[in-house]
N, C-alpha and C positions, 0 to 999 in steps of 0.2 A: 561447548561447540557441538552443534547438531551433526549427526551422521548424515551426509548429503544423500538424498535419493538419487538414483541414476535415471536419467531421462534418455529414451531412445532418440535417434535422429528424427527430426520432423521435417516434412516437406515444406518448401517455401510457400507461404500463404495458407498453410493448413496446420492442423495440430493433432498430435496423438497423446495429448496431455493426460486425458482421463485414464488411458491404459497405463501410462507411465506411473501415475500417482498410485493407482490401485495396486500396483505391483511392489510398492515400497513397504518396508517393514513398519515404519513409523507413519502415523496419520499426518498427512500434510495437506494444508489448504492453500492452493496456489491462486494467484490472480492471473487469469489466463485469457486468451483470445476467445475461448468457448463462451457462447451466449448461454444465459441461464434459462431454464424452462419456465413458462408462465404457470401460474396457479400453484407455485411451491409454497413452503411454509413461510410464515412471516415472523417478525420480531415478537417475542412473547411466548412462542411455542416452546415446548421443553427442550428441543434439540437445536434451537436457533440462538436464543439469548434473550435478555430482558427487554421488555417494552421500553422504548426511550421515555424518560420522564419529561414533564413539562419544562420549558425553557427556564433555567434558574437565574438568568442574567438580567431579565427585564429589558429596558430599552437601550442599555449602554452598548456602545460599539465594541467590535472585536479589535483590540488595539495591536495585535500581532500581525494583522494582515499585511502591513507595509514591508515586513521582513522579506516577502517573496519578490519584492521589487528591486532588491539589491543583491549583490553577490553574497551567497550564503553556503556554508558547508552543510553536511548531512545533519549534524547536531542542531544547527540553527533552524533548518527546515522541520526537523522533528519536534522542536519546541513549539512551532506553529501547529503541527499536528496535534500534539497533546493539549495545547491551549484551546484549539478549536473544538475538540471532543469534549473537554471540560466545560467550555463556554456554552455548548448546546445541550449536552447530555448530563453534565454534572458528574462525569465519571472519569477516572484515570487509572493508569497502571504504571508504576515506576519500574526501573531496572531492566529495560530491554536493551539488547545489543543489536548491532547491524553487521552483516557480512555481505560481500559482493561475490557473485559466482558466475560461471560460464553456463548459464541456463539456456534452454532452447528459446528462440525468439517469440514463441507463443506464450511464454510464462513471464509475467512481470516480476513476481516475487513469490515467496512462500513463507509460511510460519508453521512450525510443527506444534501440534496441540500439546499444551502443558510445557512448551519450551520457552526460552527467553531470548531467542535470536530471530530476527527477521533476515531472510536471505534474499537479496535483490539482484535482478539481472543486470550485470555490468555491461553487457553488450547493448541493451536497450538504453541505458543511461548514456553510453558513448554516442549512440546514434542520435538520441534526442539533443545532446549537447551540440552535435554538428549541424543539426537542422533547425533548431529553435531560433526564432526571429528576435527574441528578447530574453532578458534575464527572468522576467516574470513568467514567461511561458515555460522555460526550462525548470525553474523552481516549482511551478505549479504541477508539472509532470512528476517530479520527485515527491512532492507533497501528496498527490493522489495515490500513488503506489504505497507510500508509507502509511497513509491514513487507512487504506484498505486492510493492510495486514495488522495494523495497530488495533483496529476494531475487531478483527478476528481474535486477537489476544485478550480482549476484555470481555469476550463472551458471545460475540455475534459469529457463530460458526457457519451457518448456512450461507452459501455463496450469493444467492439471490438477495437474502436479507442484508448482508454486509454491503452489497452494492447500493441498495436503497438507502441504508443509513449513512454511507459515505457521501452520497449525493445530498441527503438532508442536512448533514452537518456542514458540508462545504457551502451550500447555498445560503444557509443561515449565517455563516461566519463571513463570507466574502461577497455575497450578492449574486444576482443572476447573470451579470455581465462579465464576471471575472473568468479568465481562462481555466482556473482550477474548477470552477463550477461546470463549465462546458465539458471538461474532461471527465469529471465525476459522474455527470449525468449521461454521458455518451459512451462510446466504445473507443478506447485509445487506438486500437489497431485499424479502425475505420477512419478515425480522425487523422491518423498519421500512418498511411499505408507502408511507408518505408520501414516501420518497426518490424514488419513481417520478414524483412530481408536483412535484419541486423545479424551480425556475427553471433554465434552461440555455440553451445556444446551440450554435454550430458550432465552438467552440474557437479562434475568431479573436482573442480578447483574452487576453493573457497578462501577468501582472505577477510580477516576481521577489520572493520573500520574503527580506528582508535578514537578515543575521546568522543563517544556518542552517548546521548541521553545524560549529559553532565548535570542537568538541572536536578535530576533525582539521585545521582550517584556521587557527586563531588563532595557531599557532606560526610560520607562514610567510606569512600574509597580514595586512597592516596597513592 
């Protein structure tokens, strides 16, 4: 279980995420409302992560895409995340856990470097569940947040780079017209302004999501 970083209260529609993260003892990479600066490092540079390899799959379709069209738990959506990243980049990482926390509304999720738990904003999930117009839209939201943090965990550390790779993977797996692609290529807080007003906190409460990433753990954890 990661020690949760404490986040100061953030004003509605704004963010103090950079200050909050830099004051934490552990290095944390959050998915936040803050826009990345142009001209930053790109995939392949030493502190970002490896250059994405050529597509390993050839012309075959991504068969897990329909999972987002039906009711799915976190484990099922994460299977789509892992499958999409492997389908496009040929890379994967097993053994991650998931927790939900009362994070500020400007933070979608975070992953601590060298850790094995993604911590997701429970308030944003609740708000999106209330406002989503379809199962596909809600699951796409969960997919994009999990994909962002999963890509951090396999080596894409820089925030600008990981957003670019998340968009690349999602477009290749789902096509340009899928809501997951629109979310990955856009800004969640601009696409869904109500997220800025979701209930939140300082990240002090964390609860583990059971039975997560079963595809990589059920063979050796009983």
